[in-house]
N, C-alpha and C positions, 0 to 999 in steps of 0.2 A: 435378017438381023438376027443376031446370037443372043441367045435367051439371057445373056447376062455379060453390061459390058461395065468395065469398074476404073475410074482415072483418079490418081490422087492429084489434090488440090491446093497443100500445103503439109508441108514435113517440119519435124522440128529439127534444125541444123545437128545439135550435138544427139541427136539419138534419134530413135525409130518409131516414135509418133506420127503418126501422120492425118492428117484432114481430107476425106475421099465422099464419091458418089460414087455407088450404084443405081444401073438402069438392068431393070428389069418387067418382066413382060405384065405386072400389075401395075409398076409406076416406079420412083425414082428413091432413092434410100440414103439419104445422108449419114457419114458418118466421121467418127466413131457412131453407134448404133447400140441403143440395150430394145431387143426384144420379149414383150411381154410373152409369159406364157399362155398358151390357149391349148392343153391338154383334150381336151374333150368339145372341141368345134367349138370352146370359147374363156375367152380369160374370168376366170371367177369372179360373180355377182359383178359386171361389170357390161354394160352394149357397146356394141359398135358405132355410138354416137359417142359415148363415154371416152371411148378410147381416142376416136377423129379429135373429136371439138375441145376437150380437157385435158387431156394426156396427152394428143401431139402423139400417138404412137404411129412409123410410117410402116412397120413390119409386124408378124407376130407368129409365133407356134400353133404349130398339130404335132399330134402326135402318131403314127401310125398307128404303134401297139394296139392303143385304147381303139383309136378309131377302125379298126380294122375285127377289132371285138364285137365293138357293139359302137353305133348299129351298124355297121361294119360297110366296106369304100364301094362292095356294088352299092347297094341303097344309096349311100352319096353320089356316087358317077349317074345316079340313076334322076337323082334331085340336081343334077347340071353343075358337079363338083362342086371342092369346101368351099370357095367363094359363096358362090350365090344361095348355100345352105345354109351359111353361119352369116348371109348377109354382109360380108365383109367384102370391100371394092382395089384393099392395096394389101402388098407382098402378104403371103405367107408363108416359111420357111417349114418343111416338115422334118422331125427325126423319122430314122429308118426303122427305130424299135430297139435296139438294142441292148439300150443300155437300160431297158424295162426288161429285155429277154435277163440279162443278166444281174440283176436285182432280183430276180425271182431262186438266185441261189441249187438248193436244190431239188427243184420242181420243175428242172432244163436239164438237157442233154443234147450236149455240143457235138457232131456231125461235120464232117469234111464241108456239104456245103449247105451248111445249117444249123438249126434250133429246134430240138423237138419239146413242147410245153405243153403243160396244162392253162386253160383258159383262169384265170381267176375268175370270172365270170361264175359261169357253168362245171367249169373242170374239166370241161372238154378237152381231145388231144389236138395240138395244134405244131405245123411244121412254119419255121420262118427262118426263109436265109436269104442272098440277098438276089437271089431270081425275084422272090417273092414280093420281097420290101420295093424292091423298081416298080413290080406288076402295082401291090397297091400303091404306090404316090405318085403313079400316072393317074389313077382310076383318083384320088384326091385334086389331083390337078395344081399341085404346089408351084411356086413361083422356083422354091430350090429347094432340093428334092439329098437328104444326109443319105451318103454309102454305111451297107449297111456291114457293123463291127462288131466287137465281141472288148468291153472294156475290159481291162486286165484289171484285176483283185487288188487292193492293197493292204497290206504287204504284201509279194510276190516276189520269190528270188531271179534272178536274173536271167536265170533258165524259161522259167513260167512264163517271165514277161516278154520274150524271146519266141518262144513258140507259140504264144496268146500274139503278140505284132506279126508275125511270119502269116498265119490265118487272115487274121483281118485286112491286111495286104491282098492275098489270094483272093478272098470274099471282094474287095473295091476294086481290084480287076474284072471281076465275075459282073459286077454295080454299072462301071462301065461298059461290058460288053450288054448288057439286058438295059440301058441306060442311053446310048445313043448322044452325042451334042446335038444338037436342037435347038428350034429360035424360040419355045417357050419352057421349057426346065431346065435351072442350071444346077449337077451336080456338084457336089461338094466332097473329099476323101476329108480322111479323119486320120490325122497324126495318134497311134499309141506306141506302148513302149513304157508303159512303167512309171516308179522314179530312174531309169537309168538313160542318161544322156546319149549315150553313144548310139543306142537303142530307138531313141526318138528321132535322132537326125539321120537312122537308115530308113525309119518308116517314112520321112517326110522328101527323101531321095527317090523311094520306090515309088510314091505317091506320083511326084514332079514326073517320072517319066511314062507315067499314063495318063497324068494331061488332065487333070478338075479343073472347074472352073471359077473355084474355092475350095480352098484350105484351113478344114479346124482342128483344132488340138483334143482330141480326146482324154477319157480317163484320169483328166485333176476333179476335185471339188469331190474324193470319193471316202476321204476319209485320213488322210495325209496332212504331215505340217504346214501348216502358209507355206513355210519354208522354200519346202520341196518343190511347193506347187510352181512358186517365184522363180523358183529353181531349173525348172522343165522349160519357163516359155524364156528365161535367160537365156537356153542354150537353144535353142527354136531360134529367137527372134534374129541372126546375124544370117538366117538363112533361108528365112520366107520371102517366098517369092512376090517382088517389089509392083508385080504388075496385079494379083490376084488379093480379094479381099482374104483377111482371116479372122478365121471366128472362133473361139474362147468358147465349151460348152460349160452350159451348166454353173457359172462364177458372175457375180459372187458378192460379197457387203459392197457397198459403193467405195469405200477404197481402196478394194481387190479389182474394180473398173478401172480407179485411174492404174494404177499400176499394171493391170494388164496392157493400159491404151499405150503407155513409156516401154510396153516392148513390142509394140506393134499391132494390136491387137485393133482389131477394125466391128468386131460383134462382138457382143454378149446376151446373154440368157439365164434366169434363173429366177425356180421361183420364189425367194426370199423374201422380196416386198408383197405378194399378195399371201401367200403361207404366215409373216409374220403378221401382215392389217390385221387377215381372220382373231388374231391370236393377242389384237392388243396391243402391238410393235409398232412404232415410226418410224420413218427414218430422218434427218435431220445433217443440215451441216457441220451441229453439236451433236452427231452421234445418235444413237438411240433413244427414245421416251419411248417409259411403259406406259402408255393411258391407263392400265389398271390402280398407276396410287396414287395413295389416298389423297399426296398435294396437289393433286389437280383439279378433283373435288369445286375448291372455290375457284377456280383461272379461268381470267376472262378473256386469255390469249389465246389466238387461233396456233397450231403446232409449231409453223415457223412463220416469223411474222416479216419475210419477204419473199414469201410463199405465193406467188396467183393461182393453184391450182382450186379450185370450186369448196373444197373443204375448209381453204384456209380464207376465203373469203366472206364467207357465211358463218361460222363456226366454231365455239371458243373449245377449250381442252375442256372445259367444266362437260359441256353439253355432248362432246363425244367418252368423255367415261360412264357418263350416267348411261348413253347407248350401249357400252360394251357392259357394263355391273347388267341393265336391262335384261342384256341379250338380244337387245331388236338384232331386225336383219339391217336396219340403216349404220349399225354400225361396222357391221365388212366394208357394204357398197364406201360409207365416207374414207374410213381408214384405209381402203383399198386404191381409192381416187389419188388418195396424197402418193403412195408411198408408188406408185406407178410415173404420175407426175414427176417426183420430184427424182426418180430415175432415169428419165428421159430428160427431164430439165439438163441433168449436170450433164448429162452428152452433149446437149446443144450448147451447155457452159465450155466445156472441152474442146470442142467443136469452137469456138467462136476465142478460145486461146492458143486453138492454135496458127488460125487464120491471121491472128495479130500476131503471132510471133511471140508469143506470152507466154507459153506453155511450161519451160521448169517452172516461172514462179508461179503460174494457177497450181499447178501440181502439188510446188512444198506449203503453201499456204493451205491448197486444201488439205493434206494429206495432215498436217499437222495439228488442225483444229479439230477436226473429225478425230483423232488419234488421241488429242488428249479429252476429250471428253469419253471415250471411248473404255 
C-alpha cells in the first residue's frame, strides 16, 4: 500500500473546488480539511480527547524545528514516535522547519545544502537541511512529511524570488532522495516563487517532475496583501495535479479557507483559531467576536446560537468574558474549543455543499455574511 492514496469524490462543475478523501497510515482524512496546529506535540490547551470528540479533528500538525530542539527527535523516537509520545492515534503532518528557520532572520546563514542557525532555546549552533529534516521527520514518524524549503521573504525582487525558489527546488530533489517512496510516510513538495505567477508555475512544474505524493503552496500569508495571496492561488489553480492533494500552508481566516477551497485547495492549517482564542477573539459566521467587550458582561447567549461545540452548549458570553477578565486558565480552553470546532465544522459544511452540488451558493452566502460583519 502507498503511504497516501487520494480520491476526488465530488467537484464543483464550474470551478476548481472539490471534495476528496485521503487514506494515510494512521487513518482517513476527508477533504477539504482544517488541521489544528500542534507545534510542540500539543495543540495548545487541548487534550487528544478534546480534538477527537468535540472538535472532530482528523489530522493535526507537529513541527520539526521545535521538536528537534526540545525534547529532541532522538527522545521522541525512543518513546515510540510522535503518535505514541502525544497519545494521538490519527494522522499527523510535520512541517519541515523551513518556515521557522526563515523567521529567525539575521540569526541564520543559508548555505547550499541547508541553514546554520542558533537555537532560540539555548543559543547552541544547529545545522538543518533537506537531509537532516528528512531524518528527523522519519524519527518522528509523521504520516505526511513536508519537504525542506526556503520561504521567500515579502517583498522580494523577481531575481531574489527566483534564486530562492531554485534553491528550494534543489532541496526538494534532495528531500525525495533521502525519503524515497514508502508505505508509511508521504512526502509533499512545496511551491515557492514569491508573488510572481511565472515563478510559481515553474516551481510547480519542477516539483511535478520529482513526483511527490502531494503538493503544498508555501510562502503565502507572510505579510503580502490578501489580493496578492489570492492571485498566486488563482495562477496555480489550473495547473495543480488533479490526482494529488493540494495544501496551502499557514492560511488563514475563515473567508480565506472558503476562497482557498474555491481555488482547488484541499488542506489548510493556521495558528489563528488557537492564538485568537487565547486573546479573547472568537470566530463566528458573523465575523469575529471580541469577548473582552463590556457589552458581553451580561449577555446570556452562547458565542453562536447554532454551534454544537461544548463551549456553546454550556456557557454564556457573560461567563466566558468573566473567565477572560479573571485570567482563568479555563478561558483559553473554552475559547480554543469553540474556535477549532468552528474551523473544522466550517470544513464539514463545505464538504457537504460540494457533495450536494451547492458549492457556489454556499460560498457566496458564507462570504457575504462573514464579510458584512468583518
